[in-house]
Backbone as a chain_set.jsonl record, in Angstrom:
{"seq": "XXXXXXXXXXXXXXXXXXXXXXXXXXXXXXXXXXXXXXXXXXXXXXXXXXXXXXXXXXXXXXXXXXXXXXXXXXXXXXXXXXXXXXXXXXXXXXXXXXXXXXXXXXXXXXXXXXXXXXXXXXXXXXXXXXXXXXXXXXXXXXXXXXXXXXXXXXXXXXXXXXXXXXXXXXXXX", "coords": {"N": [[-18.317, 7.965, -58.2], [-19.755, 4.841, -58.743], [-22.543, 3.151, -57.258], [-22.179, 0.409, -57.367], [-19.484, -0.098, -57.114], [-18.782, 0.595, -54.549], [-19.248, -1.479, -52.493], [-17.191, -3.259, -53.214], [-14.915, -1.67, -52.879], [-15.094, -1.19, -50.118], [-14.644, -3.779, -49.218], [-11.987, -4.182, -50.014], [-10.691, -2.188, -48.488], [-11.329, -3.082, -45.915], [-10.0, -5.574, -45.886], [-7.367, -4.697, -46.149], [-7.106, -3.276, -43.766], [-7.395, -5.317, -41.853], [-5.155, -6.863, -42.501], [-3.124, -5.051, -41.824], [-3.537, -4.87, -39.059], [-2.827, -7.452, -38.333], [-0.107, -7.318, -38.576], [0.59, -5.508, -36.575], [-0.542, -6.338, -34.08], [0.848, -8.759, -33.03], [3.268, -7.587, -32.187], [2.402, -5.82, -30.21], [1.356, -7.619, -28.36], [3.699, -8.989, -27.675], [5.12, -6.902, -26.448], [3.496, -6.422, -24.213], [3.86, -8.836, -22.878], [6.546, -8.672, -22.134], [6.424, -6.633, -20.303], [5.133, -7.689, -18.18], [6.533, -8.673, -16.024], [9.512, -9.955, -14.426], [11.291, -12.91, -15.419], [10.768, -15.904, -13.637], [12.77, -18.129, -11.896], [12.944, -21.659, -12.38], [13.708, -22.911, -10.082], [12.78, -21.343, -8.019], [11.098, -20.877, -4.906], [7.766, -21.5, -3.477], [6.964, -19.282, -1.92], [8.465, -17.195, -3.03], [7.393, -17.2, -5.611], [4.799, -16.412, -4.982], [5.18, -13.768, -4.048], [6.162, -12.642, -6.409], [3.894, -12.898, -8.007], [2.117, -11.247, -6.632], [3.254, -8.692, -6.839], [4.234, -7.995, -9.611], [5.258, -5.815, -11.005], [7.16, -4.571, -9.295], [9.01, -6.666, -9.026], [9.876, -6.821, -11.666], [10.98, -4.241, -12.044], [13.125, -4.314, -10.217], [14.584, -6.422, -11.348], [15.33, -5.241, -13.761], [17.225, -3.435, -12.834], [19.324, -5.12, -12.362], [20.024, -5.985, -14.909], [19.943, -7.449, -18.234], [18.654, -10.763, -18.843], [18.477, -12.002, -16.338], [16.92, -14.131, -13.894], [14.39, -14.382, -11.433], [15.216, -15.784, -8.37], [14.921, -15.716, -5.639], [12.679, -14.034, -3.542], [12.218, -12.497, -0.675], [10.516, -11.579, 2.22], [11.65, -9.599, 4.834], [12.182, -8.925, 8.345], [10.425, -10.94, 8.759], [6.921, -11.6, 8.567], [6.408, -8.948, 9.111], [7.81, -7.394, 7.326], [9.974, -5.38, 6.86], [11.907, -5.043, 4.989], [12.646, -6.279, 1.668], [14.321, -8.928, 0.248], [15.753, -9.456, -2.835], [16.891, -11.771, -5.168], [18.492, -12.563, -8.137], [19.282, -14.789, -10.803], [21.674, -15.744, -13.33], [23.061, -17.301, -16.136], [25.207, -20.191, -16.284], [25.314, -23.358, -14.506], [26.427, -23.89, -11.109], [29.709, -22.666, -10.353], [29.83, -20.86, -12.53], [27.53, -19.455, -12.486], [25.886, -16.42, -12.293], [24.886, -14.09, -9.806], [22.653, -11.584, -8.85], [21.797, -9.211, -6.479], [19.353, -7.343, -4.62], [18.157, -5.165, -2.092], [15.284, -4.212, -0.836], [13.885, -1.372, 0.689], [11.215, -1.293, 2.724], [10.086, 0.411, 4.548], [9.761, 3.095, 4.059], [11.082, 5.451, 5.042], [14.437, 6.822, 5.287], [16.919, 4.448, 5.924], [19.634, 2.759, 7.605], [21.3, 0.489, 5.635], [22.764, -2.546, 4.598], [24.057, -4.453, 2.059], [25.534, -7.313, 1.078], [27.447, -9.435, -0.957], [29.146, -12.405, -1.372], [31.551, -14.481, -2.92], [31.823, -18.058, -2.931], [34.577, -19.068, -2.211], [37.285, -20.558, -0.734], [39.881, -19.503, -0.281], [40.687, -16.222, -0.075], [38.043, -14.892, -0.791], [36.045, -12.935, -3.04], [34.079, -10.0, -2.576], [31.124, -8.008, -3.008], [29.776, -5.011, -2.016], [27.148, -2.909, -0.898], [26.382, -0.225, 1.007], [24.848, 2.025, 3.362], [22.737, 4.888, 4.047], [19.565, 4.417, 2.94], [16.582, 5.204, 1.219], [15.114, 3.806, -0.595], [16.337, 1.347, -1.822], [19.068, -0.99, -1.413], [21.89, -1.879, -3.337], [22.231, -2.663, -6.851], [24.135, -5.637, -6.17], [26.619, -7.865, -7.382], [27.768, -11.183, -8.125], [29.668, -14.189, -8.774], [30.375, -17.713, -8.537], [28.823, -19.269, -6.702], [27.542, -17.558, -4.569], [27.039, -16.207, -1.196], [24.554, -14.2, 0.377], [24.249, -11.309, 2.337], [22.031, -9.411, 4.224], [21.417, -6.489, 5.919], [19.673, -4.361, 8.106], [19.351, -1.452, 10.034], [17.893, 0.134, 12.913], [17.09, 3.49, 14.125], [18.57, 3.605, 16.439], [20.749, 2.112, 15.966], [20.471, -0.595, 16.194], [20.239, -3.843, 14.884], [17.578, -4.618, 12.868], [17.054, -6.238, 10.849], [18.944, -8.972, 9.985], [20.173, -10.984, 7.968], [21.354, -13.914, 6.347], [21.686, -15.487, 3.31], [21.89, -18.27, 1.083], [24.262, -20.721, -0.129], [24.023, -19.61, -3.569], [23.717, -21.549, -6.101], [22.991, -22.375, -9.26]], "CA": [[-18.175, 6.526, -58.066], [-21.061, 4.22, -58.791], [-22.887, 2.388, -56.063], [-21.716, -0.962, -57.54], [-18.076, -0.189, -56.739], [-18.619, 0.836, -53.109], [-19.023, -2.713, -51.718], [-15.87, -3.808, -53.542], [-13.949, -0.797, -52.237], [-15.172, -1.49, -48.679], [-14.013, -5.084, -48.998], [-10.547, -3.993, -50.147], [-10.26, -1.415, -47.318], [-11.424, -3.986, -44.753], [-8.925, -6.562, -45.974], [-6.108, -3.994, -45.863], [-7.098, -2.974, -42.329], [-7.159, -6.568, -41.13], [-3.747, -7.213, -42.732], [-2.297, -4.141, -41.027], [-3.667, -5.298, -37.659], [-2.065, -8.686, -38.152], [1.296, -6.949, -38.404], [0.76, -4.713, -35.362], [-0.968, -7.039, -32.87], [1.869, -9.586, -32.386], [4.238, -6.737, -31.507], [1.775, -5.312, -28.995], [1.294, -8.732, -27.411], [5.06, -9.236, -27.184], [5.477, -5.826, -25.526], [2.779, -6.665, -22.964], [4.482, -9.968, -22.193], [7.805, -8.258, -21.523], [6.123, -5.715, -19.217], [4.382, -8.378, -17.137], [7.378, -9.03, -14.895], [10.735, -10.698, -14.722], [11.161, -14.362, -15.419], [10.984, -16.557, -12.343], [13.549, -19.351, -12.066], [12.272, -22.92, -12.068], [14.115, -23.284, -8.724], [12.181, -20.447, -7.028], [10.127, -21.55, -4.032], [6.386, -21.013, -3.554], [6.883, -17.943, -1.329], [8.988, -16.274, -4.047], [6.391, -17.132, -6.675], [3.66, -15.639, -4.465], [5.576, -12.355, -4.058], [6.233, -12.246, -7.821], [2.523, -12.78, -8.499], [1.483, -10.106, -5.957], [3.829, -7.418, -7.262], [5.093, -8.239, -10.769], [5.939, -4.583, -11.405], [8.343, -4.401, -8.437], [9.955, -7.722, -9.408], [10.423, -6.436, -12.961], [11.828, -3.06, -11.84], [14.359, -4.762, -9.572], [15.326, -7.215, -12.342], [15.932, -4.303, -14.718], [18.414, -2.866, -12.21], [20.392, -6.116, -12.523], [20.389, -6.07, -16.317], [19.184, -8.439, -18.998], [18.943, -12.186, -18.727], [18.379, -12.521, -14.971], [15.66, -14.734, -13.466], [14.178, -14.297, -9.993], [15.402, -17.042, -7.637], [14.389, -15.534, -4.297], [12.095, -12.787, -3.065], [11.9, -12.845, 0.712], [10.188, -10.482, 3.116], [12.495, -9.681, 6.022], [12.711, -10.135, 8.947], [9.33, -11.914, 8.795], [5.71, -11.018, 7.977], [6.401, -7.49, 9.314], [8.308, -6.918, 6.039], [10.722, -4.118, 6.869], [12.62, -5.03, 3.722], [12.495, -7.468, 0.834], [15.539, -9.334, -0.428], [15.56, -10.01, -4.166], [18.09, -12.345, -5.784], [18.279, -12.989, -9.514], [20.379, -15.612, -11.312], [21.904, -15.715, -14.78], [24.235, -18.059, -16.564], [25.233, -21.64, -16.14], [25.189, -23.961, -13.183], [27.624, -23.904, -10.27], [30.541, -21.463, -10.251], [29.639, -19.896, -13.609], [26.23, -18.843, -12.276], [25.947, -15.061, -11.751], [23.782, -13.714, -8.935], [22.484, -10.154, -8.616], [20.907, -9.038, -5.335], [18.883, -6.024, -4.226], [17.512, -5.184, -0.787], [14.274, -3.17, -0.91], [13.459, -0.77, 1.956], [9.758, -1.212, 2.73], [9.641, 1.261, 5.656], [9.418, 4.415, 3.566], [12.074, 6.451, 5.397], [15.833, 6.439, 5.091], [17.403, 3.49, 6.922], [20.941, 2.174, 7.331], [21.17, -0.826, 5.02], [23.985, -3.126, 4.049], [23.834, -5.627, 1.23], [26.852, -7.845, 0.743], [27.42, -10.724, -1.647], [30.522, -12.936, -1.392], [31.692, -15.762, -3.598], [32.179, -19.201, -2.093], [35.929, -19.543, -2.456], [37.924, -20.637, 0.584], [41.037, -18.618, -0.22], [40.482, -14.841, -0.535], [36.814, -14.685, -1.562], [35.697, -11.575, -3.423], [32.762, -9.551, -2.143], [30.599, -6.755, -3.525], [28.967, -4.486, -0.922], [26.521, -1.593, -0.987], [25.858, 0.117, 2.332], [24.618, 3.436, 3.635], [21.34, 5.215, 4.353], [18.788, 4.33, 1.714], [15.133, 5.279, 1.381], [14.472, 2.9, -1.532], [16.94, 0.011, -1.87], [20.521, -1.162, -1.494], [22.263, -2.729, -4.455], [22.493, -4.086, -6.968], [25.46, -6.225, -6.003], [26.699, -9.039, -8.258], [28.889, -12.083, -7.853], [29.503, -15.566, -9.238], [30.978, -18.713, -7.649], [27.885, -19.738, -5.671], [27.689, -16.616, -3.462], [26.133, -15.981, -0.068], [24.075, -12.814, 0.435], [23.958, -10.802, 3.67], [21.192, -8.21, 4.219], [21.316, -5.92, 7.268], [19.003, -3.069, 8.243], [19.405, -1.011, 11.435], [16.984, 1.202, 13.305], [17.744, 4.756, 14.449], [19.459, 3.385, 17.583], [21.865, 1.286, 15.527], [20.163, -2.0, 16.442], [19.855, -4.574, 13.67], [16.199, -5.112, 12.816], [17.197, -7.326, 9.883], [20.309, -9.502, 9.863], [19.884, -12.248, 7.286], [22.323, -14.466, 5.413], [21.039, -16.489, 2.461], [22.759, -18.846, 0.073], [24.817, -20.241, -1.391], [23.194, -19.639, -4.749], [24.282, -22.288, -7.229], [21.847, -22.779, -10.064]], "C": [[-19.574, 5.922, -58.037], [-21.29, 3.4, -57.545], [-22.45, 0.942, -56.167], [-20.273, -1.138, -57.079], [-17.861, -0.028, -55.236], [-18.435, -0.447, -52.314], [-17.647, -3.318, -51.986], [-14.78, -2.988, -52.868], [-13.927, -1.046, -50.724], [-14.467, -2.803, -48.352], [-12.499, -4.964, -49.058], [-10.008, -3.251, -48.919], [-10.3, -2.3, -46.075], [-10.3, -4.994, -44.748], [-7.578, -5.92, -45.649], [-5.996, -3.681, -44.376], [-6.793, -4.217, -41.508], [-5.707, -6.999, -41.291], [-2.823, -6.339, -41.902], [-2.356, -4.52, -39.549], [-2.862, -6.558, -37.394], [-0.582, -8.398, -37.963], [1.546, -6.246, -37.078], [0.496, -5.535, -34.095], [0.103, -7.93, -32.26], [2.912, -8.756, -31.646], [3.662, -6.202, -30.211], [1.694, -6.408, -27.936], [2.668, -9.018, -26.829], [5.481, -8.165, -26.195], [4.778, -6.027, -24.191], [3.421, -7.801, -22.182], [5.767, -9.543, -21.506], [7.57, -7.324, -20.342], [5.488, -6.429, -18.025], [5.235, -8.798, -15.949], [8.586, -9.818, -15.34], [10.437, -12.191, -14.749], [11.48, -14.894, -14.035], [11.678, -17.88, -12.609], [12.703, -20.569, -11.704], [12.592, -23.372, -10.644], [13.526, -22.386, -7.641], [11.147, -21.202, -6.198], [8.747, -20.892, -4.143], [6.238, -19.606, -2.984], [7.386, -16.887, -2.318], [7.988, -16.102, -5.172], [5.18, -16.302, -6.239], [3.979, -14.142, -4.473], [5.625, -11.837, -5.495], [4.83, -12.05, -8.401], [1.816, -11.562, -7.895], [1.986, -8.766, -6.49], [4.778, -7.606, -8.447], [5.846, -6.983, -11.217], [7.219, -4.381, -10.598], [9.413, -5.422, -8.815], [10.634, -7.367, -10.731], [11.364, -5.236, -12.836], [13.165, -3.472, -11.231], [15.209, -5.575, -10.552], [16.013, -6.304, -13.356], [17.174, -3.639, -14.148], [19.607, -3.822, -12.333], [20.899, -6.153, -13.961], [19.628, -7.2, -16.989], [19.608, -9.868, -18.674], [18.842, -12.782, -17.338], [16.977, -13.061, -14.689], [15.58, -14.668, -11.944], [14.327, -15.672, -9.354], [14.851, -16.93, -6.222], [13.845, -14.119, -4.135], [11.606, -13.121, -1.66], [11.652, -11.594, 1.53], [10.956, -10.669, 4.413], [12.075, -8.649, 7.062], [11.691, -11.276, 8.962], [8.12, -11.24, 8.152], [5.597, -9.51, 8.205], [6.943, -6.761, 8.088], [8.917, -5.519, 6.103], [11.48, -3.937, 5.554], [12.321, -6.294, 2.952], [13.815, -7.715, 0.122], [15.165, -9.974, -1.758], [16.895, -10.55, -4.654], [17.689, -12.901, -7.149], [19.5, -13.769, -9.976], [20.446, -15.518, -12.827], [23.124, -16.563, -15.076], [24.082, -19.541, -16.309], [25.062, -22.1, -14.717], [26.515, -23.851, -12.434], [28.391, -22.599, -10.306], [30.341, -20.439, -11.368], [28.293, -19.181, -13.525], [26.403, -17.457, -11.644], [24.702, -14.784, -10.922], [23.816, -12.2, -8.769], [21.466, -10.008, -7.498], [20.566, -7.569, -5.127], [18.113, -6.181, -2.922], [16.594, -3.97, -0.732], [13.897, -2.683, 0.493], [11.953, -0.571, 1.905], [9.215, -0.299, 3.823], [9.337, 2.694, 5.233], [10.412, 5.512, 3.896], [13.473, 5.94, 5.151], [16.308, 5.564, 6.261], [18.83, 3.089, 6.57], [20.701, 0.771, 6.792], [22.534, -1.258, 4.505], [23.593, -4.386, 3.287], [25.198, -6.079, 0.742], [26.683, -9.208, 0.098], [28.872, -11.181, -1.79], [30.543, -14.293, -2.061], [32.16, -16.836, -2.619], [33.515, -19.787, -2.524], [36.641, -19.483, -1.114], [39.049, -19.62, 0.725], [40.723, -17.276, -0.863], [39.224, -14.653, -1.374], [36.609, -13.205, -1.877], [34.294, -11.272, -2.924], [32.409, -8.259, -2.861], [29.61, -6.263, -2.475], [28.387, -3.128, -1.292], [25.94, -1.305, 0.387], [25.762, 1.618, 2.491], [23.18, 3.638, 4.052], [20.572, 5.273, 3.043], [17.296, 4.429, 2.024], [14.417, 4.311, 0.456], [15.065, 1.492, -1.499], [18.457, 0.108, -1.82], [20.791, -2.118, -2.643], [22.073, -1.982, -5.755], [23.956, -4.433, -6.677], [25.461, -7.526, -6.795], [27.921, -9.878, -7.914], [28.594, -13.426, -8.516], [30.16, -16.478, -8.211], [30.106, -19.016, -6.438], [27.864, -18.831, -4.436], [26.659, -16.768, -2.347], [25.753, -14.505, -0.101], [23.768, -12.476, 1.882], [23.166, -9.514, 3.524], [21.02, -7.738, 5.656], [20.588, -4.588, 7.172], [19.017, -2.722, 9.723], [18.403, 0.101, 11.68], [17.772, 2.451, 13.686], [18.694, 4.657, 15.637], [20.674, 2.535, 17.222], [21.671, -0.199, 15.794], [19.712, -2.664, 15.14], [18.415, -5.05, 13.79], [16.067, -6.181, 11.729], [18.669, -7.695, 9.857], [20.162, -10.904, 9.28], [21.028, -12.63, 6.353], [21.612, -15.571, 4.636], [22.057, -17.007, 1.451], [23.35, -20.155, 0.572], [23.842, -20.417, -2.543], [23.967, -20.278, -5.896], [23.111, -22.812, -8.034], [21.95, -24.221, -10.498]], "O": [[-20.469, 6.445, -57.373], [-20.346, 3.003, -56.862], [-22.351, 0.277, -55.136], [-19.886, -2.24, -56.69], [-16.844, -0.48, -54.711], [-17.512, -0.502, -51.501], [-17.011, -3.836, -51.068], [-13.82, -3.55, -52.34], [-12.855, -1.104, -50.121], [-13.782, -2.918, -47.336], [-11.797, -5.572, -48.25], [-8.979, -3.64, -48.367], [-9.375, -2.258, -45.264], [-9.703, -5.245, -43.701], [-6.749, -6.516, -44.961], [-4.92, -3.804, -43.791], [-6.007, -4.159, -40.562], [-5.087, -7.452, -40.328], [-1.844, -6.828, -41.337], [-1.334, -4.493, -38.862], [-2.274, -6.702, -36.322], [0.118, -9.14, -37.274], [2.63, -6.385, -36.511], [1.252, -5.426, -33.13], [0.276, -7.879, -31.043], [3.393, -9.168, -30.59], [4.37, -6.137, -29.206], [1.934, -6.155, -26.755], [2.797, -9.263, -25.63], [6.134, -8.474, -25.198], [5.389, -5.828, -23.141], [3.516, -7.736, -20.956], [6.055, -10.007, -20.402], [8.425, -7.224, -19.463], [5.323, -5.825, -16.965], [4.686, -9.247, -14.943], [8.67, -10.284, -16.476], [9.455, -12.66, -14.174], [12.365, -14.381, -13.35], [11.232, -18.665, -13.446], [11.848, -20.502, -10.821], [11.828, -24.138, -10.057], [13.746, -22.636, -6.456], [10.418, -22.052, -6.711], [8.582, -19.871, -4.809], [5.461, -18.811, -3.513], [6.801, -15.81, -2.429], [7.758, -14.986, -5.637], [4.605, -15.571, -7.046], [3.136, -13.334, -4.863], [5.181, -10.722, -5.769], [4.609, -11.138, -9.197], [1.01, -10.917, -8.566], [1.218, -7.809, -6.581], [5.984, -7.402, -8.313], [6.952, -7.081, -11.75], [8.259, -4.052, -11.169], [10.591, -5.08, -8.912], [11.834, -7.588, -10.893], [12.429, -5.218, -13.454], [14.218, -3.026, -11.684], [16.431, -5.425, -10.577], [17.145, -6.564, -13.761], [18.092, -3.309, -14.899], [20.756, -3.386, -12.401], [22.094, -6.337, -14.19], [18.767, -7.832, -16.376], [20.747, -10.136, -18.291], [19.102, -13.974, -17.172], [15.981, -12.526, -15.175], [16.577, -14.872, -11.251], [13.647, -16.619, -9.748], [14.37, -17.914, -5.66], [14.475, -13.142, -4.541], [10.694, -13.928, -1.483], [12.463, -10.669, 1.539], [10.927, -11.74, 5.02], [11.638, -7.564, 6.676], [12.053, -12.437, 9.154], [8.284, -10.391, 7.277], [4.778, -8.854, 7.562], [6.566, -5.616, 7.841], [8.421, -4.589, 5.467], [11.665, -2.818, 5.076], [11.807, -7.265, 3.506], [14.36, -6.822, -0.527], [14.367, -10.91, -1.809], [17.915, -9.866, -4.564], [16.69, -13.606, -7.289], [20.625, -13.454, -9.589], [19.454, -15.259, -13.509], [24.106, -16.534, -14.335], [22.979, -20.062, -16.144], [24.706, -21.32, -13.833], [27.58, -23.735, -13.039], [27.785, -21.528, -10.291], [30.65, -19.263, -11.178], [27.958, -18.387, -14.404], [27.001, -17.337, -10.575], [23.599, -15.19, -11.286], [24.879, -11.61, -8.574], [20.391, -10.606, -7.553], [21.364, -6.677, -5.414], [17.491, -7.216, -2.681], [17.058, -2.837, -0.599], [13.622, -3.492, 1.379], [11.465, 0.24, 1.118], [8.001, -0.233, 4.013], [8.711, 3.434, 5.991], [10.577, 6.434, 3.098], [13.672, 4.764, 4.844], [16.117, 5.906, 7.428], [19.207, 3.073, 5.398], [19.996, -0.032, 7.404], [23.338, -0.447, 4.045], [22.895, -5.258, 3.803], [25.92, -5.332, 0.082], [25.882, -10.03, 0.545], [29.721, -10.431, -2.272], [29.686, -15.142, -1.818], [32.809, -16.545, -1.614], [33.576, -20.861, -3.123], [36.598, -18.458, -0.434], [39.152, -18.948, 1.751], [40.514, -17.205, -2.074], [39.317, -14.293, -2.547], [36.957, -12.335, -1.079], [33.435, -12.152, -2.854], [33.291, -7.506, -3.274], [28.706, -6.999, -2.08], [29.052, -2.304, -1.921], [25.099, -2.058, 0.878], [26.486, 2.381, 1.851], [22.479, 2.679, 4.375], [20.882, 6.068, 2.155], [16.808, 3.815, 2.973], [13.244, 4.01, 0.672], [14.357, 0.537, -1.177], [19.046, 1.141, -2.139], [20.022, -3.047, -2.891], [21.783, -0.786, -5.75], [24.869, -3.64, -6.906], [24.442, -8.211, -6.878], [28.953, -9.369, -7.479], [27.442, -13.764, -8.786], [30.469, -16.03, -7.107], [30.578, -19.022, -5.301], [28.15, -19.31, -3.338], [25.59, -17.355, -2.516], [26.531, -13.665, -0.552], [23.111, -13.248, 2.58], [23.573, -8.617, 2.786], [20.54, -8.484, 6.51], [20.85, -3.788, 6.274], [18.737, -3.569, 10.57], [18.1, 0.899, 10.794], [18.998, 2.464, 13.578], [19.537, 5.533, 15.825], [21.525, 2.268, 18.07], [22.608, -0.982, 15.638], [18.903, -2.11, 14.395], [18.074, -5.797, 14.708], [15.091, -6.93, 11.696], [19.534, -6.83, 9.724], [20.042, -11.884, 10.015], [21.595, -11.784, 5.662], [21.013, -16.473, 5.222], [22.959, -16.286, 1.025], [22.945, -20.64, 1.628], [22.95, -21.265, -2.498], [24.765, -19.626, -6.569], [22.321, -23.612, -7.534], [21.062, -24.723, -11.186]]}, "num_chains": 1, "name": "protein.A"}
């Protein structure tokens, strides 16, 4: 190959490389965006947004347990700043009774603890509930419900005393 053709060949190879990168980079950026954490609902409070910003990986992992399309509405450290557990609630769907809620109760103590997570729809006559309870070292849930549910999160110590007993809701988007 003559030395006159080398610059032209380099230009063609460079252009092909740049074109190939243009096809790959948007996909890589999209993958990074999806790994950055779950979507946070516009109705989430500042405390929930702060928890989501501090630990986007945990928020995303918990959201994945709920399934696709859920947005974080509440992340609350329980019972207070001691943070024995964290309650996560995600919403999906329309407003009011057609709004689905998925809840998880994260055990932040490291050892196995009695935990109960219950979600009940807001219907006066025979409300349905979904409950997950037992000894968990990681989390209770997910539990799911629609019809503007309330969520109850309970954690007991080794003596059977409730160290967390929280009721939150109703959740109507």
